[in-house]
C-alpha positions in Angstrom: 0.0 0.0 0.0 1.2 3.6 -0.5 0.0 7.1 0.1 1.4 10.2 -1.7 2.2 13.6 -0.4 3.8 15.8 -3.1 6.9 13.9 -4.1 7.1 11.8 -0.9 5.6 8.4 -1.0 4.6 6.4 2.1 5.1 2.6 1.8 3.2 0.7 4.5 4.4 -2.6 5.9 2.4 -5.8 5.8 1.4 -5.4 9.5 0.6 -1.7 10.2 0.8 -0.3 13.7 -2.5 1.0 15.1 -2.5 4.2 17.2 1.2 4.6 17.9 2.2 6.7 20.9 5.8 7.1 19.6 7.1 7.7 16.1 10.8 6.8 15.5 11.7 9.0 12.5 15.1 8.3 10.9 16.6 9.3 7.5 18.4 6.6 5.6 20.8 6.7 2.6 22.2 3.4 1.4 22.1 1.7 4.9 21.4 -1.9 3.8 24.3 -3.1 6.0 22.7 -1.9 9.3 19.0 -1.1 8.6 17.7 -4.5 9.6 19.5 -4.7 12.9 18.5 -1.1 13.6 14.8 -1.8 13.3 15.3 -4.9 15.5 16.9 -2.5 18.1 14.0 -0.1 17.9 11.4 -2.8 18.4 13.4 -4.2 21.3 13.6 -0.7 22.8 9.9 0.0 22.4 9.1 -3.4 24.1 11.4 -2.5 27.0 9.8 0.9 27.3 6.3 -0.4 27.2 5.3 1.9 24.3 3.4 1.2 21.1 5.4 2.9 18.3 5.9 3.1 14.6 9.2 3.3 12.7 9.4 5.7 9.8 12.4 5.4 7.6 12.8 8.4 5.3 14.7 6.8 2.5 16.7 8.2 -0.4 18.7 5.1 -1.1 19.6 3.3 -4.3 20.3 0.0 -2.6 18.0 -2.4 -0.7 17.5 -0.3 2.4 13.7 0.3 1.7 12.9 -3.3 1.0 14.7 -4.5 4.2 13.0 -1.9 6.3 9.6 -2.9 5.0 10.2 -6.6 5.6 11.1 -5.8 9.2 7.9 -3.9 9.8 8.9 -0.3 9.3 7.1 2.3 7.3 9.2 3.8 4.5 8.8 7.4 3.2 10.5 7.4 -0.2 11.9 10.9 -1.1 14.5 12.4 -3.4 18.0 12.9 -1.9 17.9 16.4 -0.5 19.4 16.7 3.0 18.8 15.6 6.6 16.6 18.5 7.6 14.4 18.1 4.6 14.0 14.4 5.4 12.3 15.3 8.7 10.1 17.9 6.9 9.1 15.3 4.4 8.2 12.8 7.1 6.1 15.1 9.3 2.8 14.7 7.3 3.0 10.9 7.9 3.8 11.0 11.7 1.0 9.6 13.8 2.6 9.3 17.2 2.3 11.9 20.0 6.1 11.9 20.4 8.9 11.8 17.8 12.3 10.2 18.4 15.1 11.1 15.9 18.4 9.5 15.2 20.5 7.6 12.7 19.9 4.1 11.4 23.6 3.1 11.3 23.5 1.4 14.8 25.7 4.0 16.4 22.9 5.3 18.6 21.6 2.5 20.8 17.9 2.5 20.2 17.5 -0.5 22.5 17.7 2.0 25.3 15.0 4.5 24.3 13.1 4.1 27.6 14.5 7.3 29.2 13.1 9.3 26.3 9.7 7.7 26.7 9.7 8.3 30.4 10.6 12.0 30.0 7.8 12.4 27.4 5.3 10.9 29.8 6.5 13.3 32.5 5.5 16.2 30.3 8.8 17.2 28.7 8.5 18.5 25.1 12.1 18.4 23.9 14.6 15.8 25.0 18.3 15.9 24.0 20.4 12.8 24.1 23.9 13.3 25.5 26.8 11.1 24.6 29.0 12.9 27.1 26.7 12.1 29.9 26.3 8.5 28.8 28.8 6.3 27.0 31.1 6.8 24.0 32.6 3.6 22.7 36.4 3.9 21.9 36.8 4.9 18.3 33.2 6.1 17.9 34.0 9.8 17.7 37.0 11.3 15.9 39.3 13.0 18.4 38.8 16.4 16.8 35.0 16.1 17.1 35.0 14.7 20.7 37.4 17.1 22.3 37.2 20.3 20.1 34.3 20.7 17.7 31.4 19.5 19.7 32.5 21.0 23.1 33.3 24.3 21.5 30.0 24.7 19.6 28.0 23.5 22.6 29.8 26.1 24.7 29.1 28.8 22.2 25.4 27.9 22.0 25.1 27.8 25.8 26.7 31.2 26.2 24.5 32.8 23.5 21.2 31.2 24.6 21.8 30.8 28.4 21.1 27.1 28.0 22.8 24.1 29.7 23.1 21.4 27.0 26.1 19.1 27.1 26.0 17.7 23.5 24.1 19.8 21.0 25.2 17.6 18.1 23.9 14.4 19.4 21.6 13.0 16.7 19.4 11.0 19.1 16.8 13.5 20.3 13.1 13.6 20.9 10.3 16.2 20.5 6.6 16.1 20.9 4.8 16.0 17.6 2.8 19.1 18.5 5.9 21.1 19.3 7.6 19.9 16.1 4.7 21.1 14.0 4.7 24.4 15.8 8.4 24.7 15.4 8.2 25.0 11.6 11.6 23.5 10.7 13.2 25.3 7.8 16.8 23.9 7.5 17.4 21.5 4.7 20.8 20.0 5.7 23.0 19.4 8.8 22.0 22.7 10.4 18.5 21.2 11.2 20.1 20.0 14.5 21.0 23.4 15.6 17.7 24.9 14.5 15.8 22.3 16.6 17.9 23.2 19.7 17.6 27.0 19.1 13.9 27.0 18.4 13.3 24.8 21.4 14.9 27.6 23.5 12.9 30.4 21.7 9.7 28.4 22.2 10.5 27.9 25.8 9.7 24.2 25.5 10.0 22.1 28.7 13.4 20.5 28.0 15.5 17.7 29.5 18.6 15.8 28.6 19.2 12.0 29.0 22.4 9.9 28.7 22.7 7.7 25.6 25.2 5.1 24.3 27.2 6.0 21.2 28.8 3.2 19.4 31.4 3.1 16.6 30.5 2.3 13.0 30.2 -1.3 11.9 33.1 -2.9 10.0 32.6 -2.2 6.3 30.6 0.9 6.8 31.8 4.5 6.3 30.0 7.4 7.9 28.4 10.0 5.6 31.1 12.5 6.5 33.8 10.1 5.5 32.0 9.3 2.3 31.8 13.0 1.5 35.5 13.7 2.1 37.7 15.5 4.7 35.9 18.8 4.3 32.4 17.5 5.1 32.7 17.7 9.0 34.1 21.3 8.7 31.3 22.2 6.4 28.7 20.7 8.7 30.2 22.6 11.7 30.2 25.8 9.8 26.6 25.7 8.7 25.6 24.7 12.3 27.5 27.7 13.6 25.8 29.9 11.0 22.4 28.7 12.2 23.4 29.6 15.8 24.4 33.1 14.8 21.4 33.8 12.6 18.8 32.5 15.1 20.7 34.4 17.8 21.4 37.6 16.0 20.2 39.7 19.0 23.1 38.3 21.1 25.5 40.3 19.0 23.3 43.4 18.7 21.0 44.1 21.6 23.1 44.1 24.8 26.4 45.1 23.1 24.4 47.9 21.5 23.1 49.2 24.8 26.7 49.4 26.2 28.2 51.0 23.1 25.2 53.4 22.8 25.4 54.5 26.4 29.1 55.2 26.2 28.6 57.2 23.1 25.7 59.2 24.5 27.6 60.0 27.7 30.7 61.0 25.8 28.7 63.3 23.6 26.8 64.8 26.5 30.0 65.5 28.4 31.4 67.6 25.6 28.1 69.1 24.4 28.9 72.5 26.1 32.5 72.7 25.2 35.9 71.1 25.8 36.6 69.7 29.3 39.9 68.6 30.8 40.2 65.3 32.8 43.7 65.0 34.1 46.1 65.0 31.2 43.4 64.5 28.6 41.3 67.2 27.0 38.0 66.1 25.6 37.2 68.2 22.7 35.5 67.9 19.3 37.3 64.8 18.1 36.2 63.0 21.3 32.7 64.2 20.6 32.7 62.8 17.1 33.8 59.5 18.6 30.9 59.7 21.0 28.5 60.4 18.1 29.8 57.4 16.2 29.4 55.1 19.2 26.0 56.4 20.0 24.7 55.9 16.4 26.2 52.4 16.1 24.9 51.4 19.6 21.3 52.7 19.0 21.1 51.1 15.6 22.3 47.8 17.1 19.7 47.9 19.8 17.0 48.6 17.2 18.2 45.7 15.0 18.4 43.4 18.0 14.8 44.2 18.9 13.7 43.4 15.3 15.6 40.1 15.5 13.8 39.2 18.7 10.5 39.9 17.2 11.2 37.9 14.0 12.3 34.8 16.1 9.7 35.1 18.8 7.9 31.8 19.0 5.6 32.4 21.9 4.7 36.1 21.6 6.5 37.6 24.6 8.9 39.8 22.6 6.1 41.0 20.3 4.0 42.1 23.3 6.9 43.7 25.1 8.2 45.8 22.3 4.7 46.7 21.0 3.9 48.0 24.5 7.2 50.0 24.8 7.0 51.5 21.3 3.4 52.3 20.5 2.9 54.1 17.2 1.5 57.5 18.4 3.7 58.0 21.4 6.9 56.9 19.6 6.1 59.1 16.6 5.7 62.1 18.9 8.8 61.3 20.9 10.8 61.0 17.6 9.4 64.3 16.4 10.4 66.0 19.7 14.0 64.6 19.5 14.2 65.6 15.8 13.0 69.2 16.4 15.2 69.5 19.5 18.2 68.4 17.4 17.3 70.9 14.7 17.1 73.7 17.2 20.6 72.8 18.6 22.1 72.5 15.1 20.5 75.7 13.7 23.0 78.3 15.3 25.9 76.2 13.9 24.3 76.2 10.4 23.7 80.0 10.6 27.3 80.7 11.6 28.5 78.4 8.8 26.5 80.2 6.2 27.3 83.6 7.6 31.1 82.8 7.5 31.1 82.0 3.8 30.5 78.3 4.3 33.6 78.0 6.6 34.1 77.3 10.3 37.4 78.8 11.3 37.1 78.5 15.0 35.3 76.4 17.6 32.8 77.9 20.0 29.8 76.7 22.1 27.6 76.6 19.0 29.9 74.1 17.4 29.6 71.5 20.2 25.9 72.1 20.6 25.4 71.8 16.8 27.2 68.4 16.8 24.9 67.2 19.7 22.0 68.5 17.6 23.1 66.4 14.6 23.1 63.3 16.8 19.6 64.1 18.0 18.5 64.5 14.4 19.9 61.0 13.6 18.4 59.5 16.7 15.0 61.0 16.1 14.7 59.9 12.5 16.2 56.4 13.3 13.7 55.9 16.1 10.8 56.8 13.8 12.1 54.5 11.1 12.7 51.7 13.6 9.1 52.0 15.0 7.7 51.7 11.4 9.8 48.5 10.7 8.9 47.1 14.2 5.2 47.4 13.6 5.6 46.0 10.1 7.4 43.0 11.7 4.7 42.7 14.3 2.1 42.4 11.6 4.0 39.9 9.4 5.6 37.5 11.9 2.4 35.6 12.9 -1.3 35.9 12.1 -2.0 36.7 15.8 0.8 39.2 16.0 -1.5 42.1 15.1 -3.3 41.5 18.4 -0.1 42.7 20.1 -0.2 46.1 18.5 -1.0 49.1 20.7 -2.6 51.7 18.5 -2.5 54.4 21.1 
């Protein structure tokens, strides 16, 4: 039997599973060496866990992987070869279980021991990461560079950026509730799907846990997909995962650093706004003021971009509601206008003196410093108005319910 969804075809085994609680969803590419034993492991693991489950193999093979999987009782979703992340996207319409368990079918992740995942799901957790470091890593299972450098480093970066506490973000054995997976809206087509799952689980504030797992080395005669693709493949996978972390965490580089830089710039500009001052051996004059203006502009723009990033990646609505409340249309427009007009008033004497002097400024006086402060106010006023317009456009476009967060006062 088969069912079709676009270009993905579901092939149903001779003895279908009725009302599964768990769906084991695993991509496969030419895994005829291990697929049979892997399915045996899954069935043994589900028996130990006391759970009724289905096994969905998302297959893009040209060998006998699909036929072996069907003969062992697994469902097979046949798709074109187009990446790990896309495999999970293709499988989602066919998932019937309440919970999804992901992994590899190369018998490196021990699916005989899936009970901890089932237990956590039944306790109410929505996202469960496996951890090889908290469990067991068979000698030779992980290349030295991956085990002691790549995975620890990228895990540390993610934990710093997202204030999370994962110990192994690249572990392929992980679980997520089917409802959360549908709401998550996976976009990644390749290796970076792993980071997107982790990052969005944080953005969505899913109830998250971590369980130890056993990680075993490849069977004799089998090469991992990285080794099949060449020496550059692990580096490429690491880079695209890092790219996903940075993109989904753009506000980490913008919002808080922008606050610090902007405040330093504003203080420096304000200190010199009425003329040069001397602090010990240093005289703060116009050049320092220009530095302050530059820092203030960079900082303020970074804060505004960081807020837009927070809104774009807001999965639960908290950021949209907070920033819509703090930057309502009417009040922000009036505030921007006041700042802009005030800046124009400060800059006007400098402009008058510039024109009256034949378009030259031969000496510095109080109007020069006040004029530079006025130019900064002009920039801030206009930038704030522009930011407010883009913010409200983002609030309207991110989710259908986002418009409910708008404050039209």
